[in-house]
VEXSE-566634 format. One record per residue (C-alpha): residue number from 1; residue in three letters; x negated, y negated, z negated. Coordinates in Angstrom, 1 decimal, m for minus. Last residue first. Layout:
% VEXSE-566634
+-----+--------+--------+--------+--------+
| num | residu |     xx |     yy |     zz |
+-----+--------+--------+--------+--------+
| NUM |    ALA |      X |      Y |      Z |
...
+-----+--------+--------+--------+--------+
END
This chain:
% VEXSE-566634
+-----+--------+--------+--------+--------+
| num | residu |     xx |     yy |     zz |
+-----+--------+--------+--------+--------+
|  74 |    ASN |  224.2 |  m45.8 |   53.3 |
|  73 |    ARG |  227.4 |  m46.0 |   55.3 |
|  72 |    THR |  226.5 |  m43.0 |   57.5 |
|  71 |    SER |  226.2 |  m40.7 |   54.4 |
|  70 |    VAL |  229.6 |  m41.6 |   53.1 |
|  69 |    ASN |  231.3 |  m40.9 |   56.5 |
|  68 |    SER |  229.5 |  m37.5 |   56.8 |
|  67 |    ILE |  230.5 |  m36.4 |   53.3 |
|  66 |    LYS |  234.1 |  m37.3 |   54.1 |
|  65 |    GLU |  234.0 |  m35.4 |   57.4 |
|  64 |    ARG |  232.6 |  m32.4 |   55.5 |
|  63 |    SER |  235.5 |  m32.5 |   53.1 |
|  62 |    ILE |  237.9 |  m32.8 |   56.0 |
|  61 |    TYR |  236.5 |  m29.7 |   57.8 |
|  60 |    LEU |  236.5 |  m27.6 |   54.7 |
|  59 |    ASP |  240.1 |  m28.7 |   53.7 |
|  58 |    GLU |  241.3 |  m28.0 |   57.3 |
|  57 |    GLY |  239.9 |  m24.5 |   57.1 |
|  56 |    ARG |  241.4 |  m23.9 |   53.7 |
|  55 |    GLN |  244.8 |  m25.1 |   54.9 |
|  54 |    GLN |  244.7 |  m22.8 |   58.0 |
|  53 |    ALA |  243.7 |  m19.9 |   55.8 |
|  52 |    SER |  246.7 |  m20.6 |   53.5 |
|  51 |    ALA |  249.1 |  m20.8 |   56.4 |
|  50 |    LEU |  247.8 |  m17.5 |   57.8 |
|  49 |    ILE |  248.1 |  m15.7 |   54.4 |
|  48 |    GLN |  251.6 |  m17.1 |   53.9 |
|  47 |    ALA |  252.7 |  m16.0 |   57.4 |
|  46 |    ALA |  251.4 |  m12.5 |   56.7 |
|  45 |    SER |  253.2 |  m12.4 |   53.4 |
|  44 |    ASP |  256.5 |  m13.3 |   55.1 |
|  43 |    ALA |  255.9 |  m10.8 |   58.0 |
|  42 |    ASP |  255.7 |   m7.8 |   55.7 |
|  41 |    GLY |  256.5 |   m4.9 |   58.2 |
|  40 |    ALA |  253.4 |   m2.8 |   57.4 |
|  39 |    GLU |  252.0 |   m3.6 |   60.9 |
|  38 |    LEU |  252.6 |   m7.3 |   60.1 |
|  37 |    LEU |  250.7 |   m6.9 |   56.8 |
|  36 |    ALA |  247.7 |   m5.3 |   58.6 |
|  35 |    LEU |  247.8 |   m8.1 |   61.1 |
|  34 |    ALA |  247.9 |  m10.7 |   58.3 |
|  33 |    ASP |  244.8 |   m9.2 |   56.7 |
|  32 |    THR |  242.8 |   m9.2 |   59.9 |
|  31 |    ILE |  244.0 |  m12.8 |   60.7 |
|  30 |    ALA |  242.9 |  m13.9 |   57.2 |
|  29 |    ASN |  239.5 |  m12.3 |   57.7 |
|  28 |    PHE |  239.0 |  m14.0 |   61.0 |
|  27 |    LEU |  240.2 |  m17.4 |   59.6 |
|  26 |    GLN |  237.8 |  m17.2 |   56.7 |
|  25 |    LEU |  235.0 |  m16.1 |   59.0 |
|  24 |    TYR |  235.7 |  m18.9 |   61.5 |
|  23 |    MET |  235.8 |  m21.6 |   58.8 |
|  22 |    LYS |  232.5 |  m20.4 |   57.3 |
|  21 |    LYS |  230.9 |  m20.4 |   60.8 |
|  20 |    TYR |  232.3 |  m23.8 |   61.6 |
|  19 |    PRO |  230.9 |  m25.5 |   58.5 |
|  18 |    PRO |  231.4 |  m29.1 |   59.9 |
|  17 |    VAL |  228.2 |  m30.6 |   61.1 |
|  16 |    PRO |  226.4 |  m33.1 |   58.8 |
|  15 |    LYS |  225.5 |  m36.3 |   60.5 |
|  14 |    GLY |  222.0 |  m37.4 |   61.5 |
|  13 |    GLU |  222.7 |  m37.2 |   65.2 |
|  12 |    PHE |  223.8 |  m33.6 |   64.7 |
|  11 |    HIS |  223.1 |  m31.8 |   61.4 |
|  10 |    THR |  223.7 |  m28.2 |   60.1 |
|   9 |    CYS |  223.0 |  m26.3 |   63.3 |
|   8 |    LEU |  220.0 |  m28.4 |   64.4 |
|   7 |    ILE |  218.4 |  m27.9 |   60.9 |
|   6 |    ILE |  219.0 |  m24.2 |   61.1 |
|   5 |    ALA |  217.3 |  m24.0 |   64.5 |
|   4 |    PHE |  214.3 |  m25.9 |   63.2 |
|   3 |    MET |  213.9 |  m23.4 |   60.3 |
|   2 |    TYR |  213.9 |  m20.5 |   62.8 |
|   1 |    MET |  211.3 |  m22.1 |   65.0 |
+-----+--------+--------+--------+--------+
END
């Protein structure tokens, strides 16, 4: 049963699912770091951390989309 659940979470209709858990954890950690910086009065660094986390999340999603598109063409 456990192995079946993993397969369902990583693929849907034969296509890889974007790594939402990894994207969520990266964003959560960035938000935590940014909040600490905001409390310390460093808004510029907080903004940089959040922008970087957004870019990493987008990169993860796009890279998974490219893999999905290649695998559906074969």
